[in-house]
Backbone as CSV, one residue per row, in Angstrom:
resi,resn,N_x,N_y,N_z,CA_x,CA_y,CA_z,C_x,C_y,C_z
1,MET,0.847,-1.170,0.000,0.000,0.000,0.000,0.897,1.239,0.000
2,ARG,0.616,2.185,-0.895,1.313,3.468,-0.962,0.289,4.578,-0.812
3,ILE,0.210,5.180,0.369,-0.784,6.219,0.646,-0.142,7.588,0.448
4,ILE,-0.816,8.459,-0.287,-0.376,9.846,-0.416,-1.530,10.747,0.004
5,GLN,-1.191,11.968,0.391,-2.201,12.935,0.821,-2.256,14.058,-0.204
6,MET,-3.457,14.414,-0.627,-3.659,15.511,-1.573,-4.687,16.457,-0.984
7,GLY,-4.574,17.726,-1.286,-5.590,18.666,-0.847,-5.009,19.965,-0.366
8,THR,-5.866,20.753,0.277,-5.504,22.097,0.707,-5.124,22.170,2.173
9,GLY,-5.305,21.096,2.905,-5.075,21.122,4.343,-6.381,21.062,5.102
10,GLU,-7.390,21.797,4.630,-8.716,21.734,5.245,-9.479,20.521,4.748
11,GLU,-9.414,20.287,3.460,-10.105,19.161,2.832,-9.065,18.292,2.136
12,ASP,-8.585,17.283,2.815,-7.566,16.408,2.247,-8.178,15.107,1.758
13,LEU,-7.553,14.537,0.764,-7.954,13.255,0.217,-6.752,12.331,0.286
14,LEU,-6.940,11.156,0.862,-5.887,10.152,0.903,-6.104,9.185,-0.244
15,LEU,-5.027,8.884,-0.968,-5.107,7.966,-2.100,-4.162,6.800,-1.899
16,ASP,-4.623,5.611,-2.245,-3.774,4.424,-2.286,-3.277,4.304,-3.718
17,ARG,-1.972,4.404,-3.907,-1.386,4.341,-5.248,-0.615,3.045,-5.478
18,SER,-0.957,1.999,-4.761,-0.227,0.734,-4.889,-0.702,-0.104,-6.068
19,THR,-1.800,0.285,-6.707,-2.311,-0.442,-7.866,-2.213,0.463,-9.092
20,SER,-2.608,-0.044,-10.231,-2.554,0.758,-11.456,-3.596,1.874,-11.458
21,ARG,-4.535,1.810,-10.547,-5.594,2.819,-10.449,-5.566,3.436,-9.052
22,ASP,-5.463,4.764,-8.956,-5.516,5.432,-7.653,-6.879,5.185,-7.025
23,ARG,-6.858,4.788,-5.729,-8.113,4.513,-5.025,-8.201,5.396,-3.790
24,PRO,-9.266,6.208,-3.662,-9.439,7.011,-2.454,-9.564,6.111,-1.221
25,VAL,-9.010,6.568,-0.115,-9.115,5.850,1.155,-10.393,6.320,1.840
26,VAL,-11.228,5.373,2.251,-12.492,5.696,2.916,-12.268,5.651,4.426
27,LEU,-12.497,6.772,5.088,-12.281,6.858,6.529,-13.484,6.306,7.293
28,GLN,-13.235,5.847,8.504,-14.242,5.192,9.339,-15.515,6.020,9.496
29,ASN,-15.379,7.315,9.724,-16.565,8.144,9.971,-17.429,8.348,8.721
30,HIS,-16.932,7.989,7.550,-17.703,8.124,6.312,-18.328,6.810,5.853
31,LEU,-18.028,5.714,6.520,-18.456,4.398,6.045,-19.966,4.213,5.892
32,PRO,-20.789,4.511,6.888,-22.228,4.243,6.726,-22.831,4.952,5.509
33,ASN,-22.551,6.237,5.363,-23.080,6.995,4.232,-22.468,6.517,2.915
34,PHE,-21.198,6.211,2.931,-20.486,5.737,1.740,-21.102,4.449,1.201
35,PHE,-21.264,3.447,2.071,-21.820,2.161,1.640,-23.252,2.307,1.126
36,SER,-24.091,3.016,1.870,-25.496,3.117,1.464,-25.649,3.910,0.171
37,THR,-24.863,4.958,-0.009,-24.944,5.749,-1.241,-24.543,4.925,-2.455
38,LEU,-23.424,4.226,-2.377,-22.988,3.409,-3.513,-23.960,2.274,-3.802
39,HIS,-24.506,1.689,-2.767,-25.448,0.589,-2.966,-26.721,1.085,-3.669
40,ARG,-27.226,2.232,-3.252,-28.437,2.794,-3.877,-28.188,3.233,-5.312
41,LEU,-27.015,3.781,-5.591,-26.712,4.239,-6.950,-26.720,3.101,-7.957
42,SER,-26.202,1.968,-7.549,-26.061,0.871,-8.507,-27.278,-0.048,-8.543
43,HIS,-28.131,0.008,-7.522,-29.300,-0.880,-7.447,-28.891,-2.341,-7.595
44,SER,-27.777,-2.699,-7.016,-27.258,-4.057,-7.187,-27.334,-4.836,-5.882
45,ASP,-27.013,-6.111,-5.975,-26.996,-6.930,-4.769,-25.713,-6.659,-3.981
46,VAL,-25.613,-7.263,-2.818,-24.478,-7.016,-1.925,-23.158,-7.416,-2.578
47,GLN,-23.118,-8.540,-3.262,-21.871,-8.996,-3.881,-21.393,-8.019,-4.960
48,ALA,-22.284,-7.543,-5.806,-21.910,-6.594,-6.858,-21.445,-5.269,-6.260
49,THR,-22.131,-4.802,-5.216,-21.718,-3.569,-4.542,-20.337,-3.740,-3.934
50,THR,-20.091,-4.872,-3.285,-18.791,-5.150,-2.673,-17.687,-5.143,-3.719
51,GLU,-17.900,-5.804,-4.841,-16.888,-5.852,-5.898,-16.585,-4.458,-6.441
52,THR,-17.611,-3.645,-6.627,-17.425,-2.278,-7.112,-16.596,-1.459,-6.137
53,ILE,-16.918,-1.543,-4.855,-16.210,-0.768,-3.838,-14.758,-1.210,-3.735
54,VAL,-14.504,-2.502,-3.692,-13.139,-3.019,-3.526,-12.259,-2.621,-4.710
55,LYS,-12.817,-2.595,-5.909,-12.042,-2.215,-7.095,-11.645,-0.750,-7.080
56,ARG,-12.520,0.104,-6.575,-12.328,1.541,-6.735,-11.881,2.297,-5.488
57,PHE,-11.999,1.675,-4.321,-11.678,2.371,-3.077,-10.809,1.495,-2.200
58,HIS,-10.135,2.140,-1.236,-9.285,1.398,-0.314,-9.763,1.629,1.109
59,ARG,-9.769,0.569,1.866,-10.111,0.652,3.285,-9.511,-0.563,3.965
60,LEU,-8.739,-0.348,5.009,-8.200,-1.468,5.769,-9.355,-2.284,6.309
61,SER,-9.250,-3.564,6.261,-10.273,-4.513,6.726,-11.620,-4.318,6.016
62,MET,-11.577,-3.871,4.764,-12.820,-3.599,4.041,-13.653,-4.853,3.815
63,ASP,-13.026,-5.961,3.480,-13.787,-7.183,3.208,-14.680,-7.559,4.380
64,GLU,-14.131,-7.528,5.589,-14.917,-7.900,6.765,-16.051,-6.906,6.998
65,GLU,-15.770,-5.608,6.841,-16.783,-4.590,7.092,-17.914,-4.653,6.074
66,LEU,-17.590,-4.950,4.823,-18.621,-5.009,3.792,-19.561,-6.183,3.999
67,ARG,-19.069,-7.252,4.571,-19.886,-8.451,4.733,-20.782,-8.380,5.974
68,GLU,-20.551,-7.411,6.855,-21.356,-7.279,8.084,-22.738,-6.746,7.796
């Protein structure tokens, strides 16, 4: 994992650059809204939502949290 910080200081974005695609890091306090928003946007089942999130975003222990 290669995490970098981007932003102005007030609004920073953490990116995981360890893959060929930069993935934003999802912080703990944003998880409930993040999961529900992505799930509603895609109108998909839990497995499809999980695959979409894992491909595009980074979160430590994400697999366990998504399955809860």
